[in-house]
TILUM-842654 format. One record per residue (C-alpha): residue number from 1; x, y, z. Coordinates in Angstrom, 2 decimals. Example, Ala and Ser with C-alpha at 12.3 -4.5 7.8 and 13.67 -1.06 7.14 Angstrom:
{kevo 1, {12.30, -4.50, 7.80}}
{kevo 2, {13.67, -1.06, 7.14}}
# end
This chain:
{kevo 1, {98.63, 126.71, 159.99}}
{kevo 2, {97.33, 128.84, 157.21}}
{kevo 3, {94.70, 131.42, 157.79}}
{kevo 4, {93.41, 133.76, 155.15}}
{kevo 5, {93.47, 136.62, 157.63}}
{kevo 6, {97.25, 136.39, 157.84}}
{kevo 7, {98.01, 135.94, 154.15}}
{kevo 8, {99.09, 138.79, 151.99}}
{kevo 9, {96.37, 139.98, 149.63}}
{kevo 10, {97.01, 139.02, 146.01}}
{kevo 11, {96.58, 141.22, 143.01}}
{kevo 12, {94.06, 139.95, 140.40}}
{kevo 13, {96.93, 139.08, 138.02}}
{kevo 14, {98.70, 137.04, 140.70}}
{kevo 15, {95.45, 135.27, 141.60}}
{kevo 16, {94.89, 134.37, 137.95}}
{kevo 17, {98.42, 132.90, 137.73}}
{kevo 18, {97.93, 130.73, 140.80}}
{kevo 19, {94.69, 129.16, 139.52}}
{kevo 20, {94.69, 126.98, 136.41}}
{kevo 21, {93.12, 128.96, 133.62}}
{kevo 22, {90.04, 127.55, 131.95}}
{kevo 23, {90.76, 126.71, 128.30}}
{kevo 24, {89.52, 129.41, 126.01}}
{kevo 25, {87.44, 128.09, 123.12}}
{kevo 26, {88.65, 130.52, 120.49}}
{kevo 27, {87.75, 130.48, 116.81}}
{kevo 28, {91.24, 129.09, 116.15}}
{kevo 29, {90.67, 126.25, 118.65}}
{kevo 30, {87.34, 125.39, 117.01}}
{kevo 31, {88.94, 125.45, 113.55}}
{kevo 32, {91.74, 123.14, 114.74}}
{kevo 33, {89.15, 120.73, 116.16}}
{kevo 34, {87.18, 120.76, 112.91}}
{kevo 35, {90.23, 120.23, 110.69}}
{kevo 36, {91.58, 117.42, 112.89}}
{kevo 37, {88.46, 115.29, 112.31}}
{kevo 38, {88.63, 112.70, 109.56}}
{kevo 39, {86.41, 113.44, 106.56}}
{kevo 40, {84.67, 110.30, 105.42}}
{kevo 41, {81.50, 109.72, 103.48}}
{kevo 42, {79.08, 107.16, 104.91}}
{kevo 43, {78.41, 103.79, 103.29}}
{kevo 44, {75.61, 103.92, 100.70}}
{kevo 45, {73.41, 101.22, 99.19}}
{kevo 46, {73.49, 100.67, 95.46}}
{kevo 47, {70.68, 98.71, 93.85}}
{kevo 48, {71.85, 96.12, 91.34}}
{kevo 49, {69.53, 96.43, 88.33}}
{kevo 50, {68.08, 93.16, 87.03}}
{kevo 51, {68.85, 91.46, 90.38}}
{kevo 52, {65.73, 91.98, 92.45}}
{kevo 53, {66.45, 92.52, 96.15}}
{kevo 54, {70.24, 92.73, 95.65}}
{kevo 55, {72.11, 95.80, 96.91}}
{kevo 56, {75.79, 96.54, 97.23}}
{kevo 57, {77.09, 98.30, 100.32}}
{kevo 58, {79.45, 100.91, 98.88}}
{kevo 59, {82.11, 102.96, 100.66}}
{kevo 60, {82.36, 106.04, 98.42}}
{kevo 61, {85.66, 107.19, 99.90}}
{kevo 62, {87.74, 107.29, 96.73}}
{kevo 63, {91.10, 109.04, 96.47}}
{kevo 64, {92.58, 110.59, 93.38}}
{kevo 65, {95.40, 108.00, 93.54}}
{kevo 66, {92.86, 105.17, 93.40}}
{kevo 67, {91.18, 106.72, 90.37}}
{kevo 68, {94.54, 107.06, 88.59}}
{kevo 69, {95.40, 103.41, 89.28}}
{kevo 70, {92.00, 102.19, 88.08}}
{kevo 71, {92.32, 104.24, 84.88}}
{kevo 72, {95.83, 102.96, 84.26}}
{kevo 73, {94.73, 99.35, 84.90}}
{kevo 74, {91.85, 99.91, 82.46}}
{kevo 75, {94.18, 100.86, 79.63}}
{kevo 76, {94.01, 104.65, 79.74}}
{kevo 77, {97.57, 105.04, 78.44}}
{kevo 78, {97.40, 102.18, 75.92}}
{kevo 79, {96.95, 102.56, 72.18}}
{kevo 80, {93.36, 101.29, 72.47}}
{kevo 81, {92.50, 103.78, 75.20}}
{kevo 82, {90.46, 103.41, 78.36}}
{kevo 83, {88.09, 100.42, 78.55}}
{kevo 84, {85.05, 102.02, 80.23}}
{kevo 85, {83.56, 98.71, 81.33}}
{kevo 86, {86.80, 97.54, 82.91}}
{kevo 87, {87.13, 100.90, 84.66}}
{kevo 88, {83.57, 100.53, 85.96}}
{kevo 89, {84.50, 97.08, 87.28}}
{kevo 90, {87.39, 98.60, 89.24}}
{kevo 91, {85.16, 101.32, 90.70}}
{kevo 92, {82.42, 98.89, 91.75}}
{kevo 93, {84.72, 96.07, 92.85}}
{kevo 94, {87.03, 98.26, 94.89}}
{kevo 95, {84.33, 100.19, 96.74}}
{kevo 96, {82.04, 97.29, 97.64}}
{kevo 97, {82.22, 96.53, 101.36}}
{kevo 98, {79.17, 94.28, 101.61}}
{kevo 99, {76.20, 92.77, 99.82}}
{kevo 100, {72.58, 92.83, 100.95}}
{kevo 101, {69.81, 90.55, 99.81}}
{kevo 102, {66.16, 91.04, 100.78}}
{kevo 103, {67.16, 93.84, 103.19}}
{kevo 104, {69.70, 91.68, 105.08}}
{kevo 105, {73.47, 91.86, 104.84}}
{kevo 106, {74.98, 88.57, 103.67}}
{kevo 107, {78.03, 87.10, 105.41}}
{kevo 108, {80.32, 84.22, 104.47}}
{kevo 109, {80.67, 81.06, 106.61}}
{kevo 110, {83.28, 82.81, 108.79}}
{kevo 111, {81.02, 85.79, 109.45}}
{kevo 112, {82.75, 88.29, 107.13}}
{kevo 113, {80.73, 90.63, 104.90}}
{kevo 114, {80.80, 89.66, 101.23}}
{kevo 115, {82.72, 91.57, 98.60}}
{kevo 116, {83.91, 90.65, 95.14}}
{kevo 117, {87.10, 89.04, 96.47}}
{kevo 118, {85.08, 86.67, 98.69}}
{kevo 119, {85.42, 83.06, 97.58}}
{kevo 120, {81.64, 82.67, 97.81}}
{kevo 121, {81.12, 85.47, 95.27}}
{kevo 122, {83.85, 84.12, 92.98}}
{kevo 123, {82.15, 80.70, 93.11}}
{kevo 124, {78.63, 82.01, 92.48}}
{kevo 125, {79.82, 84.08, 89.49}}
{kevo 126, {82.09, 81.29, 88.21}}
{kevo 127, {84.96, 83.79, 88.08}}
{kevo 128, {88.68, 83.49, 88.74}}
{kevo 129, {89.33, 87.21, 89.32}}
{kevo 130, {87.23, 89.62, 91.41}}
{kevo 131, {87.89, 92.49, 88.98}}
{kevo 132, {86.73, 92.53, 86.26}}
{kevo 133, {85.29, 88.98, 85.99}}
{kevo 134, {83.19, 88.60, 89.16}}
{kevo 135, {81.91, 92.18, 89.02}}
{kevo 136, {80.88, 91.86, 85.39}}
{kevo 137, {79.14, 88.51, 85.93}}
{kevo 138, {77.40, 89.81, 89.06}}
{kevo 139, {75.80, 92.70, 87.14}}
{kevo 140, {75.09, 90.76, 83.97}}
{kevo 141, {74.92, 93.79, 81.67}}
{kevo 142, {77.62, 96.34, 80.90}}
{kevo 143, {75.31, 99.40, 80.78}}
{kevo 144, {74.09, 98.71, 84.33}}
{kevo 145, {77.66, 98.23, 85.49}}
{kevo 146, {78.80, 101.51, 83.97}}
{kevo 147, {75.78, 103.35, 85.40}}
{kevo 148, {76.60, 101.90, 88.84}}
{kevo 149, {80.17, 103.19, 88.61}}
{kevo 150, {78.91, 106.67, 87.74}}
{kevo 151, {76.53, 106.58, 90.72}}
{kevo 152, {79.42, 105.59, 93.00}}
{kevo 153, {81.61, 108.41, 91.68}}
{kevo 154, {78.70, 110.81, 92.29}}
{kevo 155, {78.33, 109.51, 95.86}}
{kevo 156, {82.08, 110.02, 96.33}}
{kevo 157, {81.63, 113.67, 95.44}}
{kevo 158, {83.28, 113.76, 92.04}}
{kevo 159, {80.24, 115.52, 90.57}}
{kevo 160, {79.74, 117.94, 93.46}}
{kevo 161, {79.89, 121.62, 92.82}}
{kevo 162, {81.55, 124.02, 95.19}}
{kevo 163, {79.96, 127.43, 95.39}}
{kevo 164, {81.79, 130.67, 95.93}}
{kevo 165, {80.30, 132.95, 98.53}}
{kevo 166, {80.35, 136.71, 98.16}}
{kevo 167, {81.56, 137.97, 101.55}}
{kevo 168, {79.81, 141.32, 101.01}}
{kevo 169, {76.42, 139.59, 100.85}}
{kevo 170, {76.86, 137.05, 103.63}}
{kevo 171, {76.28, 138.24, 107.18}}
{kevo 172, {79.32, 137.70, 109.38}}
{kevo 173, {78.94, 136.04, 112.78}}
{kevo 174, {81.23, 138.65, 114.38}}
# end
């Protein structure tokens, strides 16, 4: 039988060792938590000019490797140079994750969101290939298509500026 009257008194250090320590939430722990979270931009809606009520659901999460591949596929290293319209088709076609019409997302017969590789979209645009054919037919005009690609690249953060902060003028939290 254990009775606290008959137990040897413990030093504070020994008592701390016997009890599980509460996790300290240090600045390092908070930084680790922040860095471990995935950085992803939310889906945005892109209005399709000249197609009233039509919006593309765009995932603006574009990597540098994707941009390189789209440029290469658009002839960047060829003697004729980069085809801006074809590049725009890659940007729009590859980032589209859905299509909305009259404020409702449109799904195919199997319940999947539409994109430019959907057979329904290929049929409605009378295209064989999603990029560049279906994308180009869907927009109807090259200037609108190129403007859409620029808007997507902006939403992805490729036009963001990053400001430097002068540590002598910013109050520290410590």
